[in-house]
Residue, then its C-alpha position, 0 to 999 in steps of 0.5 A: l500500500t502506497p504512501a509507505t508510513r516512512d515516505r509520508v513521516q519524513s515528507a511531513v519533517h519537509e512540508g513543516v510539521s512540528s509535531l505528528q500524532i499516528f495512529a495506524p486505523g487497520f489495527a485493531v489491536d497493538c502487536l509488538e510489530t505496529l509498536h515497534e515500527i511505528n511507535i520505536e522507529m517512525r518516532d525515531l525517524y521524526h526525531q532524526q529528520g528534525g520533528k519534534s514532537f512525536g505521538y502515538i495513538p493507541a489502538l482500541n485493545s481492550s477498552s470497554a468501549h471496543i468490547h462494546a462494540l465488536a458485540d454490536i458488530l457481531l450481534g447485528l451480523t447474527i441477526l442480519s443473517p439467515h442461519 
């Protein structure tokens, strides 16, 4: 998929973005690979390129809101399913 996260982080710095908040909306929960790549590698890259403030917004993980949303989706699918 494009653009690559690395490319976007670098271009953000070159575009003058001094404060970057980043999250991975494709993931319902944080995994070690995502945390390492996004929260560590991209943070380091951002600062190395001259960025000032970097924040990682965590996934919903096991929050009660997330669990309830998943349950609502599953219950809705069950009700709509003819089986």
